[in-house]
C-alpha atoms as one frame of an Amber mdcrd trajectory, in Angstrom:
protein
 113.532  76.932  69.170 111.530  80.137  68.872 113.304  82.866  66.912 114.185
  85.963  68.920 115.563  89.431  68.450 117.860  91.149  70.927 116.868  94.493
  72.421 119.520  95.667  74.890 119.755  92.845  77.435 116.437  91.262  76.415
 115.821  88.391  74.019 112.384  89.082  72.612 110.096  86.749  70.725 109.899
  87.829  67.095 106.137  87.607  67.331 106.038  90.041  70.262 108.599  92.324
  68.635 106.483  92.577  65.502 103.359  93.293  67.572 105.112  96.119  69.407
 106.515  97.633  66.212 103.495  97.363  63.927 100.531  97.529  66.293 101.087
  98.522  69.899 103.117 101.701  69.454 101.162 103.047  66.467  99.728 106.399
  67.520 101.881 106.727  70.645 104.780 109.128  71.098 107.091 106.202  71.768
 109.657 104.595  69.514 110.427 100.877  69.682 113.963 101.759  70.760 112.694
 103.828  73.699 110.206 101.149  74.692 112.702  98.291  74.706 115.419 100.313
  76.398 112.942 101.295  79.107 111.764  97.736  79.601 115.353  96.514  79.776
 116.153  99.010  82.537 112.958  98.096  84.423 113.605  94.357  84.178 117.181
  94.817  85.436 116.035  96.964  88.314 113.063  94.944  89.544 114.007  91.329
  88.891 116.318  90.994  91.920 113.681  92.437  94.254 111.008  90.180  92.766
 113.257  87.181  93.507 113.886  88.434  97.040 110.165  88.720  97.734 109.562
  85.155  96.552 112.457  83.980  98.707 110.885  85.739 101.693 107.603  83.898
 101.069 109.486  80.604 101.030 111.440  81.450 104.181 108.323  82.426 106.083
 106.566  79.242 105.012 109.525  77.209 106.257 109.364  78.948 109.659 105.583
  78.492 109.929 105.886  74.790 109.052 108.545  74.378 111.738 106.458  76.202
 114.331 103.502  73.898 113.761 105.760  70.841 113.995 107.264  72.139 117.243
 103.920  73.140 118.753 101.672  70.184 117.974 100.279  70.290 121.493  99.679
  74.047 121.474  97.535  74.333 118.351  94.847  76.404 120.085  97.254  78.854
 121.742  96.397  81.884 119.573  98.401  84.259 121.759 101.600  82.260 121.332
 100.969  81.746 117.587 100.302  85.434 117.046 103.479  86.396 118.916 105.480
  84.060 116.674 103.957  85.478 113.478 104.875  88.997 114.607 108.418  87.940
 115.409 109.044  86.657 111.888 107.359  89.659 110.271 104.399  87.699 108.941
 102.160  90.039 110.951 103.495  93.532 110.423 103.608  96.455 112.824 100.311
  98.299 113.056 100.006 101.645 111.340  98.259 104.785 112.536  94.914 105.766
 111.076  94.999 107.413 107.661  92.800 108.206 104.651  93.568 107.279 101.072
  94.451 110.182  98.795  93.787 108.739  95.345  92.694 111.362  92.818  91.242
 111.360  89.293  89.008 108.362  89.882  86.176 107.680  87.451  82.692 107.792
  88.941  82.145 104.122  88.077  84.690 103.318  90.773  84.292 106.210  93.192
  80.551 106.843  93.182  78.539 104.049  91.549  77.902 100.733  93.280  77.009
  97.761  91.144  78.001  94.412  89.634  81.492  93.729  88.333  82.339  91.244
  85.582  85.631  89.339  85.301  86.413  87.842  81.895  89.357  86.092  80.236
  90.946  88.628  77.937  92.076  85.856  75.575  88.455  85.360  74.519  87.591
  88.419  72.441  83.894  87.562  72.306  83.663  87.334  76.102  85.676  90.545
  76.497  83.409  92.472  74.139  80.240  91.055  75.698  81.463  92.016  79.152
  82.322  95.560  78.115  78.901  95.850  76.485  77.184  94.521  79.587  76.955
  98.050  80.987  73.299  97.837  79.932  71.207  94.687  80.102  67.648  93.708
  79.227  65.692  92.915  82.368  63.029  91.139  80.334  65.549  88.878  78.600
  67.467  88.186  81.809  64.333  87.155  83.639  62.847  85.182  80.767  65.984
  83.080  80.275  66.724  82.244  83.888  65.206  80.387  86.811  64.391  83.646
  88.616  61.027  83.167  86.900  59.509  79.752  87.642  58.235  77.411  84.936
  55.100  76.571  86.925  51.705  76.736  85.263  53.039  76.306  81.686  55.570
  79.138  82.006  58.315  77.139  80.307  61.430  78.714  78.811  60.974  78.235
  75.080  62.850  79.496  72.027  59.578  80.770  70.579  58.159  83.403  72.891
  55.920  81.923  75.564  53.335  84.618  76.473  52.540  82.872  79.786  56.164
  83.142  80.867  56.325  86.636  79.377  53.440  87.714  81.576  55.332  86.539
  84.650  58.441  88.404  83.512  56.528  91.640  83.004  54.792  91.266  86.350
  58.137  90.825  88.126  59.662  93.792  86.299  56.768  96.135  87.015  56.669
  95.149  90.673  60.357  96.056  90.759  59.594  99.452  89.200  56.805 100.011
  91.728  59.229  99.354  94.582  62.035 101.557  93.302  60.105 104.286  91.453
  56.759 104.504  93.282  53.964 106.671  91.848  51.890 109.179  93.748  48.879
 107.043  92.955  48.372 103.878  90.947  51.232 101.653  89.792  53.171 100.685
  86.674  50.677  97.976  85.673  48.024 100.691  85.214  50.055 103.085  83.058
  48.845 103.680  79.507  51.121 106.545  78.451  54.052 108.808  79.332  54.506
 112.459  78.375  57.140 115.066  79.114  55.518 118.379  79.950  57.629 121.402
  80.887  60.385 119.184  82.227  58.072 116.971  84.244  57.128 113.339  83.597
  53.334 113.107  83.296  51.935 109.622  83.575  48.454 108.639  82.468  46.673
 105.677  84.068  44.018 103.385  82.596  41.298 105.222  84.523  42.310 108.420
  82.648  43.731 109.890  85.869  47.145 111.456  85.762  49.934 110.697  88.171
  53.660 111.224  88.616  56.661 109.799  90.359  56.669 110.311  94.133  60.230
 111.442  93.723  60.236 113.590  90.616  64.036 113.893  90.639  64.248 110.213
  89.605  63.169 111.228  86.088  66.293 112.472  84.319  65.749 111.974  80.587
  63.995 110.522  77.579  64.302 109.778  73.865  61.941 110.609  71.026  59.137
 113.141  70.960  58.277 114.563  74.394  54.590 113.879  73.678  55.292 110.334
  72.501  58.632 109.322  74.018  60.354 106.130  72.856  62.052 105.695  76.219
  62.037 107.071  79.754  65.283 107.321  81.716  65.129 107.008  85.491  67.826
 107.206  88.177  68.123 105.540  91.577  71.207 105.060  93.768  73.333 106.497
  90.918  72.113 103.686  88.621  70.051 104.217  85.467  66.999 102.350  84.257
  65.569 102.911  80.795  61.963 102.024  79.995  61.719 101.262  76.270  58.410
 102.090  74.556  57.225 100.757  71.206  53.536  99.969  70.823  54.160  98.236
  67.482  56.691  95.720  68.810  55.706  92.149  69.671  55.943  92.792  73.415
  54.953  96.452  73.367  51.642  95.864  71.614  50.577  93.618  74.505  51.395
  96.282  77.109  48.946  99.083  78.005  51.782 101.643  77.890  53.591 100.028
  74.967  56.559  99.045  77.138  58.661  96.558  75.186  61.579  96.185  77.598
  63.336  97.607  80.614  67.095  98.194  80.365  69.111  98.220  83.563  72.572
  99.648  84.001  74.301  96.409  84.964  78.044  95.716  84.776  79.380  99.087
  85.894  82.976  97.876  85.779  84.670  94.960  84.084  88.011  93.353  84.898
  89.693  92.199  81.712  91.765  89.355  83.087  95.322  88.395  82.129  95.669
  86.060  85.100  93.618  83.274  86.698  91.048  82.891  83.934  93.518  82.623
  81.018  96.044  80.062  79.844  98.875  82.187  78.484 102.061  80.115  78.416
 104.014  81.297  75.362 104.480  84.055  72.808 101.335  83.284  70.848  99.253
  83.432  73.993 100.789  86.614  75.406 100.516  88.451  72.094  96.831  87.490
  71.997  96.410  88.866  75.540  98.029  92.179  74.643  96.355  92.452  71.235
  92.891  92.051  72.726  93.662  94.645  75.412  94.854  96.967  72.644  91.620
  96.430  70.749  89.591  97.238  73.847  91.567 100.408  74.543  91.317 101.603
  70.923  87.728 100.461  70.603  88.245  98.566  67.353  88.165  95.008  68.650
  85.737  92.751  66.762  84.795  89.088  66.860  82.823  87.290  64.151  81.169
  83.916  64.718  78.329  81.734  63.458  75.230  81.315  65.600  72.108  79.520
  64.408  73.617  79.480  60.901  73.902  83.285  60.961  77.121  85.287  60.827
  77.347  87.643  63.783  79.946  90.303  64.464  80.448  91.664  67.984  81.746
  95.207  68.457  81.931  97.618  71.351  78.746  99.604  71.794  78.567 103.362
  71.406  77.510 105.733  74.152  73.792 106.251  74.661  72.198 109.607  73.773
  69.228 111.120  75.635  67.361 114.353  76.141  67.269 115.760  79.644  63.834
 116.878  80.993  64.299 120.281  79.325  65.117 118.673  75.985  68.898 119.191
  75.989  71.085 116.326  74.694  73.416 114.366  76.964  75.082 110.979  76.841
  75.734 108.030  79.124  78.477 105.420  78.752  77.535 102.474  76.610  80.291
 100.289  78.043  81.671  99.187  81.383  84.687 100.954  82.754  87.499  98.470
  82.115  90.224  97.465  84.554  93.051  95.085  83.720  94.117  92.291  86.068
  97.828  91.648  85.648  99.493  88.426  86.798 101.068  88.168  90.232 104.728
  88.074  91.254 105.368  84.335  90.952 105.355  83.392  87.301 107.771  83.990
  84.449 107.002  83.701  80.744 109.205  82.679  77.780 107.916  85.524  75.599
 110.970  87.525  76.766 114.227  86.186  78.198 117.237  87.925  79.677 120.868
  87.560  78.620 121.251  84.499  80.824 118.439  82.722  79.004 116.105  83.080
  81.997 112.456  83.922  81.505 111.427  87.415  82.601 108.882  87.812  85.405
 105.450  87.984  83.842 104.124  90.523  86.329 106.769  93.037  85.215 105.916
  92.395  81.563 102.169  92.712  82.129 102.629  96.025  83.919 104.761  97.505
  81.142 102.620  96.250  78.274  99.139  96.856  79.668 100.031 100.353  80.863
 101.624 101.266  77.548  98.584  99.986  75.690  96.227 101.933  77.966  98.009
 105.134  76.863  95.940 104.925  73.681  92.923 105.680  75.828  94.656 108.582
  77.560  95.658 110.015  74.168  92.136 109.577  72.755  93.407 107.352  69.942
  90.360 105.162  69.800  86.660 105.282  69.038  85.670 105.606  72.682  87.054
 106.690  76.026  87.532 104.263  78.857  88.672 106.546  81.646  87.367 110.115
  81.496  89.736 111.082  84.279  92.883 109.915  82.422  93.579 107.044  84.767
  94.761 103.489  84.122  93.345 100.796  86.367  95.433  97.726  87.177  94.148
  95.040  89.528  97.002  93.155  91.185  96.408  89.652  92.546  98.262  87.314
  94.902 100.388  89.838  96.737 101.667  88.796 100.163 101.834  91.708 102.595
 102.798  95.365 102.259 106.338  94.785 100.893 104.856  93.259  97.762 102.384
  96.116  97.459 105.316  98.532  97.755 107.105  96.610  94.999 104.106  96.990
  92.703 103.738 100.702  93.453 107.455 101.246  92.807 107.157  99.328  89.545
 104.232 101.491  88.441 106.181 104.640  89.341 109.158 103.512  87.273 106.952
 102.689  84.287 105.214 106.074  84.540 108.615 107.782  84.531 109.804 105.928
  81.421 106.522 106.419  79.545 106.180 110.094  80.401 103.012 109.651  82.468
 102.057 111.797  85.435 102.769 110.276  88.833  99.883 108.102  90.078  98.258
 107.872  86.667  98.269 104.129  87.202  95.861 103.072  89.905  96.024  99.790
  91.812  93.404  97.334  92.926  94.632  95.103  95.760  93.093  91.660  95.829
  92.820  90.534  99.438  93.113  86.838  98.646  96.291  85.748 100.455  96.522
  85.198 104.211  99.482  87.549 104.718  97.665  90.370 102.956  94.498  89.819
 105.004  96.437  90.038 108.267  98.147  93.244 107.065  95.448  94.783 104.912
  95.598  98.208 106.534  99.356  98.316 106.036  98.929  97.300 102.387  96.375
 100.024 101.764  98.544 102.676 103.392 101.470 101.815 101.123  99.208 102.342
  98.114  97.175 105.237  99.535  97.878 107.497  96.541  96.963 104.861  93.963
  94.450 102.479  95.477  90.996 102.179  93.974  89.905  98.651  94.919  90.066
  95.888  97.512  88.063  92.704  97.538  87.741  89.257  99.042  88.084  85.939
  97.282  87.012  82.843  99.192  88.707  80.275  96.965  92.239  81.640  96.699
  92.105  82.806 100.295  91.136  79.324 101.501  93.744  77.710  99.255  96.397
  79.878 100.898  94.971  79.124 104.348  95.363  75.396 103.719  98.863  75.620
 102.277 100.189  78.033 104.914  98.891  75.828 107.720  99.560  72.483 106.052
 101.541  71.249 109.094  98.855  72.313 111.587  96.606  69.336 110.920  93.876
  67.934 108.706  91.492  70.590 107.437  87.730  70.343 107.749  85.770  69.288
 104.627  85.653  72.002 102.008  81.853  72.119 102.161  82.026  73.286 105.806
  84.626  75.981 105.241  82.202  78.888 104.722  80.653  78.177 108.116  83.909
  78.939 109.898  84.425  82.047 111.978  87.596  83.090 110.166  85.730  83.420
 106.880  83.096  85.833 108.190  85.805  87.761 110.053  87.851  87.958 106.858
  84.861  89.286 104.900  83.889  91.815 107.579  87.440  93.011 108.156  87.902
  93.749 104.466  84.897  96.096 104.390  85.705  97.669 107.753  89.339  98.330
 106.836  88.378  99.861 103.503  85.855 102.206 105.094  88.197 103.107 107.939
  90.809 104.012 105.305  88.489 106.441 103.492  87.070 104.311 100.660  83.633
 105.955 100.867  83.077 107.852  97.580  86.686 107.091  96.622  87.265 103.402
  95.921  85.594 100.034  95.450  85.132  97.401  98.137  84.376  94.161  96.362
  83.079  90.687  97.092  83.804  87.429  95.328  82.296  85.505  92.453  78.935
  83.762  92.222  80.149  80.588  90.561  76.864  79.049  89.338  75.776  80.914
  86.178  72.648  78.793  85.718  71.471  79.221  89.318  70.204  82.770  89.066
  67.325  82.408  91.503  69.722  81.288  94.215  71.981  84.213  93.342  69.060
  86.622  93.433  68.082  85.419  96.891  71.567  85.403  98.417  73.823  87.944
  96.718  71.860  90.894  98.117  73.989  90.234 101.189  76.947  91.870  99.488
  75.543  95.404  99.234  73.924  94.863 102.650  77.423  94.268 104.048  78.669
  97.552 102.571  80.425  96.168  99.495  80.212  98.533  96.531  80.717  95.834
  93.899  80.593  92.067  93.617  81.672  89.628  90.927  79.193  87.908  88.666
  79.816  85.217  86.026  77.887  86.633  83.044  76.143  89.726  81.614  72.800
  88.150  82.496  73.914  87.673  86.091  75.049  91.326  86.150  71.549  92.479
  85.217  69.908  90.292  87.873  72.427  91.357  90.526  71.966  95.031  89.594
  68.470  94.825  91.091  70.106  94.508  94.521  71.891  97.850  94.175  68.538
  99.533  93.595  67.045  97.830  96.615  70.013  98.729  98.856  71.849 102.043
  99.016  75.462 100.960  99.482  76.457 104.509 100.370  73.921 104.572 103.238
  75.019 101.131 104.353  78.672 102.203 104.389  77.770 105.293 106.439  75.903
 103.020 108.851  78.909 100.699 109.094  81.157 103.659 109.913  78.723 104.909
 112.564  78.252 101.482 114.152  82.027 100.855 114.128  81.594  97.225 115.179
  84.716  95.718 116.655  86.198  92.777 114.781  88.166  90.145 116.647  91.433
  89.969 114.719  92.388  86.741 116.460  89.535  84.931 114.729  91.606  85.173
 111.555  94.269  83.041 113.200  91.885  80.232 114.138  92.949  77.534 111.696
  89.998  75.406 110.487  91.445  71.977 111.220  89.430  69.022 112.436  89.444
  68.341 116.145  88.788  64.655 115.576  89.642  63.521 112.031  88.764  59.935
 112.933  85.124  60.980 113.278  84.850  61.159 109.502  83.136  58.144 107.959
  84.548  56.328 104.947  81.681  57.701 102.841  82.332  61.281 103.997  86.001
  60.959 103.064  85.240  59.446  99.686  82.557  62.019  98.871  85.010  64.810
  99.617  87.672  63.207  97.442  85.197  62.629  94.630  84.047  66.241  94.681
  87.559  67.689  94.735  88.999  65.287  92.151  86.141  65.796  89.708  86.496
  69.573  89.957  90.247  69.438  89.377  89.979  67.087  86.379  87.045  68.928
  84.783  88.985  72.180  84.851  92.490  70.901  84.085  91.563  68.829  81.042
  90.285  71.957  79.302  93.266  74.034  80.452  95.876  71.595  79.170  94.230
  70.242  76.013  92.371  73.364  74.832  94.048  76.294  76.538  90.803  77.332
  78.238  91.542  79.094  81.502  87.942  79.788  82.525  84.740  78.085  81.544
  81.517  76.637  82.846  82.550  73.212  84.091  79.921  70.701  85.284  80.503
  69.587  88.855  79.920  66.092  90.184  76.166  66.768  90.220  76.270  68.212
  86.669  75.707  71.748  87.909  77.707  74.163  85.786  80.322  76.120  87.771
  82.515  78.943  86.532  85.971  77.599  87.187  89.361  79.275  87.135  92.693
  78.532  88.793  91.376  79.590  92.224  88.911  76.693  92.322  91.647  74.337
  91.214  93.954  75.674  93.952  91.586  75.028  96.845  90.609  71.535  95.632
  94.168  70.360  94.997  95.444  71.790  98.299  92.621  70.139 100.201  93.405
  66.669  98.873  97.126  67.286  99.460  96.368  68.198 103.064  94.319  65.067
 103.648  96.980  62.924 102.011  99.676  64.407 104.214  97.703  63.802 107.397
  96.631  60.297 106.528  92.924  60.919 106.064  93.268  59.112 102.740  95.950
  57.121 100.972  97.783  57.760  97.713  96.244  54.641  96.175  92.752  55.769
  97.242  93.306  59.201  95.693  94.650  57.706  92.443  91.700  55.334  92.283
  89.425  58.337  92.799  91.173  60.349  90.078  90.662  57.551  87.571  87.032
  57.102  88.588  86.363  60.826  88.221  88.253  60.992  84.904  85.673  58.603
  83.463  82.874  60.860  84.689  84.531  63.970  83.250  84.974  62.176  79.920
  81.248  61.420  79.819  80.377  65.021  80.758  82.484  66.234  77.805  81.589
  63.555  75.240  79.744  66.059  73.021  82.498  68.684  73.188  84.376  69.262
  69.920  88.044  68.358  70.125  87.811  66.781  73.572  90.484  64.151  74.303
  89.413  61.350  76.666  91.531  60.733  79.746  90.242  57.185  80.236  90.787
  54.295  79.860  94.571  54.641  79.558  95.127  57.616  81.886  98.412  58.365
  80.145  97.555  61.808  78.752  99.192  65.066  79.739  95.993  66.515  81.250
  95.500  63.582  83.611  99.165  63.739  84.567  98.822  67.474  85.329  95.786
  66.904  87.539  97.619  64.196  89.486 100.700  66.402  89.903  98.568  69.187
  91.357  97.436  66.788  94.057 100.478  64.627  94.726 102.945  67.506  94.431
 100.611  70.070  95.989 102.598  70.457  99.223 105.732  71.493  97.341 104.060
  74.101  95.126 104.837  77.710  96.112 101.916  78.849  98.279  99.863  76.064
  96.755  99.608  77.821  93.393  98.718  75.761  90.328 100.411  77.882  87.659
 103.798  76.207  87.496 102.433  72.734  86.880  99.707  73.912  84.499 102.101
  76.039  82.434 104.664  73.232  82.205 102.075  70.681  81.112 100.350  73.035
  78.648 103.687  73.745  76.992 104.344  69.990  76.824 100.953  69.454  75.208
 101.563  72.226  72.672 104.974  70.804  71.820 103.536  67.352  71.149 100.455
  68.563  69.299 101.711  71.346  67.029  99.027  70.463  64.480  96.177  71.283
  66.874
């Protein structure tokens, strides 16, 4: 048994108690006694309501299941279905038009549109890299990805390939020509830059001088004005820095000495405590909070060996420039960081109450992450995160406006106990559950004084769609889901509702993750749709992807697009959201189609779960059935497990067929991971905890609350840790 210390009515892990006493509260005007007393009061006050909200979810699911059973012959009667959902409160009463009133919002959220990174906070290296991804090398990002083809000997090589380099430079300069056009000539013809009386003078290879068509795009430089070492440009509130060094390996091959182009990339970063982490006990939760503390104080470091060299990662300092008149100014060197807390469902053994029951993890995350962020407000660290003295918490997996109200009330109570001004803590609402989608406007109104973010998430949202409508029938194959009308309606409604509620120049409207970190050309071709749809940020899987995606926010003015959306005011058919994507004729599926779907889902589940259980990795690049690396977290696991559960329930496949498939895919996953250090094979015995967990997610999927994976994963991870204390 883990040793604990009692604080009021809380039984606290000694490890967490020591962290609070010796690390977390250092530099804050809070005593351990005040902190624990406050938390005790908050836990007592909010635990009953948290339980009530979960009970309401369960009750509504029971009623929806019964309705589908009683109305098997009226599946397409949207009017009747909608009336029923309103009667049980699943669809809430409409609210009158309003505008959000959130104040003290940092420009990275209110004004600047651009990529957003989401990283597991348990991995310090990833967290630091993400925060530092505010600026990215366009040359490096192009050189190392498939955006640049390997045709005509332009292979990606460790030693610089000048043929590929030439392609990279050509792409980059064409981009500059498009975004920062010259009065005459283009960037391939430039031989020098000079700052003259606040203007940027550009000399071409024919000795003619030129300038930017839009002179206001030039906002700064470094070095001597006659021989600058960099030129700083601005477009759509995003910066680009042209680095100049005629003696560098790249610069000496360039007529103007350009050695690289830096692009402002990951404008914001979500440091994740939820879907991308495996935090099941005291050791894990202390790691979560310690890394967040390091980020807020700016002293987090991670040392590792790469290519036999010792490398230490730290947070980058702000960047210093001269404005056109020669006066110094700075720009942030790091992303603005938000913290994603866990949802309302899970508890964690790090703290227990007097009855020996685990405390709700969402309450703990709120108290701890907000307290830790006070170091930023009090300027205790090397850097500032929020210049407006705000704390940004992204809240996932809320179901309807009552749960949003609960979160806002919780934040208010924490602010009161910590001595923070009302509405210091801002909220990001993740629109990823069906009940929140159908009541998004109501949810936003509840949080109108705090809200800074809404987004869409295809995977969780589809997982909830399947689970909620499990009794309605057999769902279409997962691969066809994005073609369905409800998905496009869901995406469009999110943007429209945000804009209607006053998000323009106030808050972020986000889009979901690009899951294929190695498929950057495909991302480059398709993800421009997100700013074109009026979304001010979109998730990317890596710093490199952030730099590539940042190009889109130069090509498209999100602000102009949002204004256009408001002017057009296109009507969205709400009823499309209620069209459940079930198969009209399940018997039309061939045996091969069924098996292929099972193979794909089972392989994805096993590839993710085996790392979660055996290694405590909550997010990683997992090869799919075609060996294409996909960024996987619990959302991908949720949709795949719910889809198989649905097909099992409706007789599309049998339990024996699914088990046979799981074993077949386990062998494939073992082969895919054979070179991974510490990997434990699932085959040929199939008696390991990871394989058992994957099977439970499928065979017990119908009984899991809202189809979530956390309960099974946490239980099995704790079992693995208990049996392998030496690992």
